[in-house]
C-alpha positions in Angstrom: 8.0 -2.3 -28.7 6.9 -2.0 -25.4 3.8 -4.0 -25.3 1.9 -4.4 -21.8 4.8 -2.3 -20.0 2.5 0.6 -19.1 3.3 2.3 -15.7 0.6 5.0 -14.4 2.8 8.1 -13.8 0.8 10.5 -12.0 2.3 13.3 -13.4 5.5 12.8 -11.5 8.9 11.6 -12.2 10.1 8.4 -10.8 11.6 9.6 -7.5 8.4 11.7 -6.7 6.2 8.5 -7.6 7.9 6.5 -5.1 8.0 9.0 -2.4 4.1 9.3 -3.2 3.7 5.3 -2.9 6.1 5.2 0.4 3.9 8.1 2.3 0.5 6.1 1.2 1.8 2.7 2.1 2.9 4.3 5.4 -0.4 5.7 6.2 -2.2 2.6 5.2 -0.4 0.6 7.3 -1.0 3.1 10.0 -4.8 3.6 9.6 -5.7 0.4 7.9 -7.9 2.3 5.4 -8.2 5.9 3.9 -9.6 7.3 0.8 -7.6 8.4 -2.4 -8.1 8.1 -6.1 -9.0 4.6 -7.9 -5.9 4.8 -9.9 -3.7 5.2 -6.8 -5.3 2.7 -4.7 -5.1 0.1 -7.4 -1.2 0.8 -7.7 -0.7 1.2 -3.9 -2.3 -2.3 -3.7 0.7 -4.2 -5.1 3.1 -2.1 -2.9 1.2 -3.0 0.3 0.8 -6.5 -0.5 4.5 -7.1 -1.0 5.2 -5.6 2.5 2.3 -7.8 4.2 3.9 -10.8 2.5 7.3 -9.5 4.1 5.8 -9.0 7.4 4.6 -12.8 7.7 8.3 -14.0 8.5 9.2 -11.8 11.4 13.2 -11.6 11.4 15.6 -8.7 11.1 16.5 -8.5 7.6 12.9 -8.4 6.8 12.4 -5.6 9.5 15.2 -3.7 7.8 14.0 -4.0 4.4 10.5 -2.8 5.6 12.2 0.1 7.3 14.0 0.9 4.0 10.7 1.5 2.5 8.4 2.9 4.9 8.7 6.3 6.7 8.0 5.4 10.1 9.3 3.0 12.6 5.9 2.9 14.4 4.3 1.6 11.1 7.0 -1.1 10.8 6.3 -2.3 14.4 2.6 -2.4 13.7 3.4 -4.4 10.3 5.3 -7.0 12.1 3.3 -6.9 15.3 -0.1 -6.9 14.4 -0.6 -7.1 10.6 1.9 -10.0 9.8 0.3 -12.4 12.3 -3.2 -11.5 11.1 -2.3 -13.0 7.4 -0.1 -15.8 8.5 -2.1 -18.4 6.9 -3.4 -16.2 4.0 -1.9 -16.3 0.8 -2.8 -13.2 -0.6 -5.4 -10.7 -1.2 -4.8 -8.6 1.9 -6.2 -5.1 0.6 -9.6 -4.4 -0.8 -10.5 -1.2 -3.1 -14.0 0.0 -3.0 -15.0 2.9 -5.1 -16.9 5.5 -3.4 -18.0 8.1 -5.9 -16.4 11.3 -7.5 -14.6 14.3 -6.0 -16.4 17.8 -6.2 -13.7 19.7 -7.2 -12.1 17.9 -10.4 -14.6 15.0 -10.7 -11.9 12.5 -9.9 -13.0 8.8 -8.9 -12.6 8.2 -5.5 -12.1 4.8 -3.8 -11.4 3.5 -0.1 -8.4 1.3 0.2 -8.3 -1.0 3.5 -6.9 -3.8 5.0 -9.0 -6.8 5.0 -9.8 -8.6 8.2 -9.0 -12.2 8.0 
């Protein structure tokens, strides 16, 4: 039995889900906040927190790992030049998910995900 092994699939196969999270993570790092559904924001949180933890130690290997996941070199530069040093002394909790209401078309619950200022 697979107890406690639930993964939200979002109606996508694994490669499409990975591509979606790569795109969302790149957007969050570039813009530092945007609005999406609550479920996507909650799952994106763990992806972005791992990238920020990676960026706290700026070396070539970590930059290449981030570049292999993110879609844009500018996002990697911003991650290591601005975001990583900002959270140098913080041990976690780099993102915040705030529920904002419901979407008009399909009544999906929306949330804003943002990088916290520290």
